[in-house]
Structures are given as C-alpha cells and as structure tokens.
C-alpha positions in Angstrom: 17.0 5.7 -6.4 15.0 8.3 -4.5 12.4 7.3 -7.6 12.1 4.7 -6.7 11.6 5.0 -3.0 8.5 7.6 -4.3 7.0 4.6 -7.4 7.0 2.1 -4.4 5.5 3.9 -1.5 2.8 5.4 -4.4 1.9 1.7 -4.6 2.0 1.0 -1.1 -0.9 4.0 0.0 -2.8 2.9 -3.6 -3.4 -0.3 -1.8 -3.0 0.4 1.1 -5.9 2.7 1.8 -9.0 2.0 0.1 -7.9 -2.1 1.8 -7.3 -0.3 5.3 -10.8 2.1 5.1 -12.9 -1.0 3.6 -11.8 -3.0 6.8 -13.1 -0.3 9.2 -15.7 0.5 7.6 -16.4 -3.8 7.5 -15.6 -3.6 11.1 -17.4 -0.5 12.4 -20.6 -1.0 10.0 -21.2 -4.7 9.9 -25.0 -4.6 11.1 -25.4 -1.2 8.8 -23.5 -3.6 5.0 -27.3 -4.9 4.1 -29.2 -1.4 4.5 -26.1 -0.4 2.5 -26.4 -2.7 -0.3 -30.2 -2.6 -0.5 -29.9 1.3 -0.8 -27.6 1.9 -4.3 -27.6 5.6 -4.1 -25.7 4.9 -0.4 -23.9 2.1 -2.1 -22.8 4.8 -5.0 -21.3 7.5 -2.4 -19.7 4.3 0.1 -17.6 3.4 -3.2 -16.9 6.5 -4.5 -15.8 7.9 -1.1 -13.6 4.3 -0.4 -12.2 4.2 -3.3 -11.5 7.5 -5.3 -11.7 10.8 -2.8 -10.7 9.7 0.3 -7.1 7.9 -1.8 -7.3 11.1 -3.7 -6.8 13.3 -0.6 -3.8 10.7 0.8 -2.2 11.0 -2.2 -2.5 15.3 -2.8 -1.2 15.7 1.1 2.2 13.0 0.4 2.6 15.1 -2.4 2.4 18.4 -1.0 4.7 17.1 2.2 7.3 16.2 -0.8 6.6 19.6 -2.7 7.1 21.7 0.7 9.8 19.6 2.3 
C-alpha cells in the first residue's frame, strides 16, 4: 500500500511540477516569450531548468524527506 502511494505521488510530482512551472513562466514572462524564442541559447537554458533541474530538485527533496522522516 505504501509503495503504491509513493508511486502515485512520484507520478503526480513528475507531471505537476513542470506543468506548474510552465504556467507560471508563461504568466510572468508573457512579454518576453518572443525574445525567448528568438534567442536559442536562452530557450535551451529555460527548458533545461524547467524540465530537468526543478523536477530533479523536487524529487530529491521528497526522497530526502522520506528517508529522514
């Protein structure tokens, strides 16, 4: 039962974090979105942060909380 809940939580976090970050970024930087697409290096960094770094840190923090708690 606990393993099933952890699996479901992991899937939810994997989907929710990038989705919320994209929504937040689009809301906050809607005027700069055209600039982002014109500057390819900035676009690559944006996607690396949104889809790799932020979810990795979130999963790492959840794992650390589960291990220590």
